[in-house]
MIKEBA-865664 format. One line per 10 residues: number of its first residue (from 1); their letters; for each residue x, y, z of C-alpha. Coordinates in Angstrom, 3 decimals. Layout:
BEGIN
NUM	A	X Y Z; ...
end
This chain:
BEGIN
1	MAGPQPIADP	100.176 59.776 45.188; 99.467 58.276 48.684; 97.594 55.151 49.341; 93.871 54.766 50.239; 92.123 56.927 52.870; 91.155 55.067 56.327; 87.871 53.538 56.520; 85.306 55.661 58.842; 82.201 57.242 58.770; 81.136 59.612 55.846
11	APVDGALPGS	82.000 63.466 56.779; 78.846 65.642 56.880; 78.743 67.880 53.732; 78.218 70.890 55.961; 81.368 70.011 58.214; 79.240 70.359 61.488; 81.021 69.269 64.568; 79.446 67.220 67.373; 78.810 69.001 70.783; 81.477 66.796 72.344
21	VLDGADERML	84.356 69.030 70.831; 83.493 71.738 73.437; 84.759 69.441 76.313; 88.124 70.933 77.556; 88.186 73.342 74.415; 89.340 76.210 76.727; 92.391 74.168 77.614; 93.391 73.452 74.057; 95.369 75.690 71.364; 94.198 75.767 67.796
31	SVYLHVPFCR	96.710 75.280 64.959; 96.214 75.465 61.182; 98.012 73.143 58.544; 98.012 74.219 55.054; 98.670 71.316 52.533; 100.316 72.277 49.216; 100.174 69.068 47.128; 102.505 70.127 44.283; 105.821 68.856 43.609; 108.209 69.334 40.506
41	VRCGYCDFNT	109.212 65.669 40.445; 107.949 62.647 42.645; 110.808 61.375 45.089; 110.898 57.679 45.064; 110.752 57.442 48.642; 107.578 59.602 49.239; 104.060 58.486 49.979; 102.680 61.899 50.860; 99.498 63.108 48.927; 101.567 65.016 46.264
51	YTATELRGAK	101.087 65.559 42.546; 103.292 66.611 39.683; 102.026 68.838 36.873; 101.024 65.710 34.660; 98.900 64.237 37.446; 96.517 67.237 38.166; 93.703 66.173 35.762; 92.188 69.603 35.230; 93.159 71.111 38.643; 95.326 74.246 38.334
61	QSDYASEASA	98.159 75.269 40.636; 97.291 78.909 39.893; 93.794 78.395 41.368; 94.973 76.740 44.659; 95.470 79.741 46.908; 91.732 80.699 46.309; 90.457 77.077 46.908; 92.468 76.756 50.041; 91.443 80.170 51.225; 87.903 79.019 50.569
71	EVAFAGATLR	88.395 76.092 53.204; 90.078 78.253 55.544; 86.756 80.640 55.612; 84.667 77.312 55.818; 86.815 76.236 58.785; 86.329 79.689 60.468; 82.628 79.529 60.036; 82.304 75.833 61.201; 84.352 76.409 64.308; 82.099 79.359 65.314
81	ASGLPERPAS	78.969 77.487 64.563; 79.946 74.765 66.731; 80.095 77.040 69.851; 83.889 76.665 70.389; 85.558 79.445 72.060; 87.303 82.284 70.006; 90.754 80.864 69.476; 93.215 82.538 67.160; 95.669 80.108 65.390; 98.727 79.636 67.625
91	TVFFGGGTPT	100.502 78.059 64.746; 100.412 78.005 61.115; 102.362 75.478 59.000; 102.529 75.109 55.166; 103.659 71.569 54.204; 103.580 69.446 51.154; 104.448 68.682 48.601; 106.492 71.756 47.899; 104.626 74.863 49.121; 107.187 77.215 47.699
101	LLPAGDLIRM	106.478 75.960 44.242; 103.758 78.376 44.462; 104.523 82.202 44.161; 105.130 83.859 47.508; 102.053 85.973 46.956; 99.846 82.902 46.981; 101.191 81.713 50.298; 100.771 85.122 51.802; 97.178 85.259 50.499; 96.646 81.927 52.329
111	LDSVRTSIGL	98.037 83.250 55.382; 96.096 86.291 55.099; 92.862 84.193 54.816; 93.808 82.449 58.187; 94.342 85.979 59.675; 90.891 87.164 58.530; 88.596 83.860 59.019; 90.269 82.445 62.236; 92.714 84.875 63.611; 96.391 84.769 64.581
121	AEDAEITTEA	97.711 84.697 68.013; 99.922 87.842 68.613; 103.167 85.537 68.990; 101.922 83.052 66.361; 104.696 80.571 64.770; 104.148 80.629 60.986; 106.268 78.172 59.062; 106.670 77.037 55.567; 108.604 73.976 54.219; 110.884 74.787 51.340
131	NPDSVDADYL	113.158 72.956 48.839; 116.524 74.718 48.654; 115.910 75.094 44.844; 112.485 76.404 45.197; 113.379 79.859 46.859; 115.516 82.845 46.547; 116.367 85.972 48.856; 113.549 88.020 47.544; 111.063 85.048 48.098; 112.101 84.678 51.548
141	AALADAGFTR	112.209 88.288 52.319; 108.470 88.518 51.004; 107.361 85.689 53.378; 109.010 87.341 56.336; 107.624 90.775 55.591; 104.243 89.158 55.322; 104.446 87.575 59.002; 106.154 84.290 58.407; 108.457 83.482 61.366; 110.297 80.157 60.320
151	VSFGMQSAVP	111.311 78.093 57.289; 112.200 74.380 57.130; 114.540 73.410 54.425; 114.473 69.902 53.040; 118.067 69.377 52.850; 117.848 65.552 53.419; 121.651 65.017 52.536; 124.873 66.721 51.505; 126.139 63.598 49.746; 125.477 63.661 45.914
161	HVLATLERTH	124.983 59.785 45.534; 122.483 59.778 48.498; 120.511 62.545 47.090; 120.382 60.709 43.739; 118.987 57.600 45.306; 116.391 59.755 47.082; 115.704 61.486 43.636; 116.325 64.921 45.147; 117.027 67.614 42.707; 118.705 70.327 44.501
171	DPDRVPLVVE	122.399 71.019 44.509; 123.772 70.627 48.115; 125.956 73.531 47.796; 122.935 75.661 47.656; 121.751 74.917 51.169; 124.101 77.375 52.976; 122.942 80.020 50.638; 119.232 79.536 51.259; 119.899 79.544 55.095; 121.807 82.818 54.866
181	WARHAGLQVS	119.123 84.263 52.847; 116.404 83.224 55.390; 118.604 84.677 58.340; 119.046 87.851 56.372; 115.302 87.954 56.232; 114.707 87.379 59.971; 113.349 83.915 59.784; 114.188 81.002 61.994; 115.680 78.071 60.062; 115.006 74.334 60.473
191	VDLIYGTPGE	117.037 71.787 58.315; 115.583 68.352 57.672; 117.798 65.415 57.073; 117.026 61.607 56.101; 119.300 58.715 57.309; 119.506 55.164 56.270; 119.237 55.642 52.501; 120.428 52.375 50.689; 124.059 53.001 49.779; 124.616 55.669 52.535
201	SLGDWARSVD	127.724 54.930 54.699; 128.150 56.085 58.394; 130.885 58.591 56.839; 128.159 59.869 54.262; 125.876 60.542 57.088; 128.459 62.205 59.301; 129.273 64.406 56.255; 125.716 65.509 55.859; 125.361 66.102 59.620; 128.283 68.303 59.576
211	AALATNPDHL	127.249 70.306 56.701; 123.885 70.811 58.157; 125.461 72.183 61.435; 127.891 74.374 59.359; 124.809 76.335 58.377; 124.003 77.431 62.114; 120.301 76.250 61.938; 118.173 76.869 65.060; 116.537 73.313 64.705; 117.445 70.216 62.926
221	SAYSLIVEAG	115.068 66.966 62.259; 116.627 63.751 61.386; 114.307 60.948 60.346; 115.065 57.596 59.291; 114.243 56.483 56.062; 110.969 54.247 56.078; 110.204 52.204 52.917; 106.488 52.967 52.371; 104.516 50.188 50.444; 103.514 51.506 47.078
231	TKLARQIKSG	106.448 53.753 46.481; 109.043 53.554 43.593; 111.768 52.760 46.386; 109.596 49.885 47.728; 109.478 48.359 44.303; 113.122 48.739 43.778; 113.879 46.949 47.037; 111.450 44.249 46.152; 113.111 43.762 42.741; 116.653 43.681 44.213
241	SVAQPDEDLQ	117.813 46.640 42.363; 118.286 48.691 45.740; 119.275 47.238 49.013; 116.807 47.157 52.076; 117.848 49.804 54.739; 120.152 48.420 57.428; 118.284 48.937 60.787; 121.514 48.356 62.851; 123.381 51.075 60.565; 120.423 53.290 61.036
251	ADMYELVDAK	120.764 53.014 64.813; 124.339 53.978 64.734; 123.430 56.857 62.480; 121.010 57.911 65.168; 123.512 57.851 67.850; 126.041 59.704 65.557; 123.641 62.668 65.042; 122.607 62.809 68.492; 126.192 62.978 69.681; 127.163 65.519 67.005
261	LDAAGFSWYE	124.213 67.800 67.943; 124.713 67.428 71.658; 128.350 68.702 71.151; 126.901 71.602 69.037; 124.823 72.812 71.797; 121.362 71.384 70.438; 119.176 69.361 72.730; 116.701 66.664 71.695; 112.806 67.428 72.501; 111.186 64.639 70.363
271	VSNWSTGPES	112.856 61.499 69.109; 113.634 62.931 65.614; 114.020 66.625 66.639; 116.745 68.902 68.189; 116.669 72.534 68.701; 119.133 75.229 70.223; 116.798 76.092 72.871; 112.958 75.950 73.874; 112.326 79.181 71.837; 113.300 77.395 68.710
281	RSRHNLAYWR	111.403 74.113 68.970; 108.650 73.697 66.442; 105.594 74.580 68.385; 103.308 73.484 65.566; 104.738 69.960 65.834; 104.451 70.123 69.615; 100.791 70.835 69.050; 100.305 67.525 67.208; 102.377 65.512 70.066; 100.280 67.338 72.876
291	SQDWWGIGPG	96.979 66.186 71.031; 95.879 69.981 70.596; 93.269 71.042 68.127; 94.259 71.627 64.317; 92.488 72.157 61.161; 94.035 70.751 58.029; 93.525 72.667 54.903; 93.869 71.135 51.398; 93.575 67.720 49.397; 94.039 64.696 51.772
301	AHSHIGGVRW	94.757 67.153 54.793; 93.895 65.726 58.172; 92.196 67.550 60.943; 91.522 66.930 64.707; 89.285 68.862 66.847; 88.440 67.642 70.337; 88.574 64.018 69.616; 87.026 64.236 66.352; 89.196 63.582 63.373; 88.545 63.792 59.643
311	WNVKHPAAYA	90.331 63.997 56.353; 89.843 65.434 53.015; 89.223 64.064 49.571; 92.698 63.376 48.185; 92.840 64.649 44.649; 93.240 68.479 43.787; 90.510 68.170 41.271; 88.015 66.615 43.734; 89.021 69.131 46.154; 88.552 71.953 43.890
321	GRMSEGLSPG	85.101 70.745 43.048; 83.999 70.614 46.670; 85.217 74.168 47.449; 83.568 75.555 44.283; 80.207 74.042 45.657; 80.718 75.471 49.166; 80.771 71.889 50.495; 82.913 70.341 53.232; 86.027 68.676 51.435; 85.837 65.913 54.135
331	AGRETLSPQT	85.983 62.433 52.895; 85.794 60.434 56.239; 85.475 61.066 59.877; 85.814 59.377 63.133; 85.160 60.022 66.774; 87.941 58.760 68.789; 87.038 56.660 71.879; 88.482 57.530 75.347; 90.644 54.460 74.931; 91.941 55.426 71.612
341	RELERILLLS	92.527 58.951 72.822; 94.638 57.574 75.828; 96.620 55.362 73.583; 97.483 58.200 71.299; 98.474 60.622 74.231; 100.946 57.850 75.490; 102.298 57.060 72.192; 102.887 60.846 71.327; 104.000 62.258 74.585; 106.323 59.414 75.333
351	RTRDGILIPS	108.529 60.422 72.291; 109.007 63.913 73.816; 111.662 65.149 76.053; 109.075 66.501 78.551; 107.615 62.987 78.656; 104.619 61.620 80.445; 103.504 62.364 84.165; 103.630 59.016 85.807; 100.435 59.839 87.722; 98.480 60.441 84.550
361	LPSESRVAVA	99.205 56.801 83.373; 96.796 53.917 84.000; 97.873 51.805 87.172; 98.987 48.925 84.906; 101.257 51.270 82.919; 102.700 52.701 86.060; 103.792 49.217 87.166; 105.600 48.907 83.784; 107.957 51.922 84.544; 110.226 50.037 86.940
371	GLIADDLVHA	110.979 47.519 84.264; 111.639 50.224 81.790; 114.037 51.700 84.075; 115.801 48.453 84.613; 116.187 47.936 80.757; 117.709 51.354 80.644; 114.763 52.560 78.391; 113.714 55.473 80.918; 115.737 57.650 83.075; 115.479 56.719 86.679
381	EAALRGRVEL	116.248 60.200 87.968; 113.053 61.585 85.855; 111.012 58.814 87.172; 111.788 59.751 90.832; 110.598 63.170 89.827; 107.404 61.510 88.311; 108.020 61.560 84.832; 108.692 58.921 81.876; 111.647 60.388 80.126; 113.291 58.141 77.394
391	TLRGRLLADA	117.116 57.374 77.505; 119.102 57.330 74.276; 118.253 53.477 74.305; 114.639 54.259 74.876; 114.687 56.811 71.802; 116.173 54.021 69.698; 113.479 51.542 70.966; 110.481 53.967 71.486; 107.871 51.773 69.895; 108.854 49.043 72.350
401	VVRRLTV	108.381 51.393 75.207; 105.001 52.385 74.053; 104.090 48.710 73.677; 105.008 48.059 77.383; 103.147 51.308 78.562; 99.930 50.452 76.784; 99.358 46.544 77.522
end
């Protein structure tokens, strides 16, 4: 289970949105995120809002598709009541937790509720996350037949001792099988990796990257291990039973994966994400980085519509209670100031390959670009074309770039 929610204003029980969300709505796309908060076991590094069977306290996995579908219907009604233009969902993403712990029919029911209550764009990207040990060929084929277009497998590593430290339970030899089944079903495939696990060598990491590339995915994500407060891993590091991740080694690992992916024909389009071409980028994640609108469904899910951000009650039982009463599951809400929205725009866009248009930056930020070029953090050629684009060194120091652009 994750830590406490942010402090903000209470969310209205009817979910009503202020008139300010209408500003510029015609220029923003709408996405839907469906959070499935169930896991078979809790990984020691994870601080997501997830629950094992013993932590549900009366909530039932078997009821979840109906509860989430009720929030989808609530979302559709609230969006219409706000006066927002009709916008079918451009992307839908099932995350977790482990969405594929639920029967395929439950995910399909939730997708159908989006289709009915909000609508789906004709070319909608529809993704689910999956653990390699939670799906088989029939499961993936059922999702594809129902309109899913993409699956993201949590591989994390190909090295058994690294998986053991992360407390991942799947057999790494199963990953090529599930990728093959997904491809046969007609789904695009993304593979997720984590680097910098305590005890993981550069050779271990190279082995994992090579194994991932051998499956011929369309997309690959590589995330550095972050030790989150309150997790089992944080406690192990504090006690000295597990070593602190080595930041210098993590930088070497990033350079290694970038070089291997570049050689294999992949291009980075966000600091932690690479694809075989523009058509295989995650359009859902791009919606986040471009500050589009999205409604998050499920316990603890976050939403953002036109500069208004809110988050749901965290526990599945509390969430189920709200949905049974026909009330908004929102726990808190905030309206972002223009200054905060600008800060977030710079923070998010600077991490992408497309970068930020220099004329769109405040004057004091534009002045900083020359220094970023001199420090090899931003490409000079891109800057001459009017765009801030990170170099490899800039990607390694992306937070420092943001600080210098937002002083």
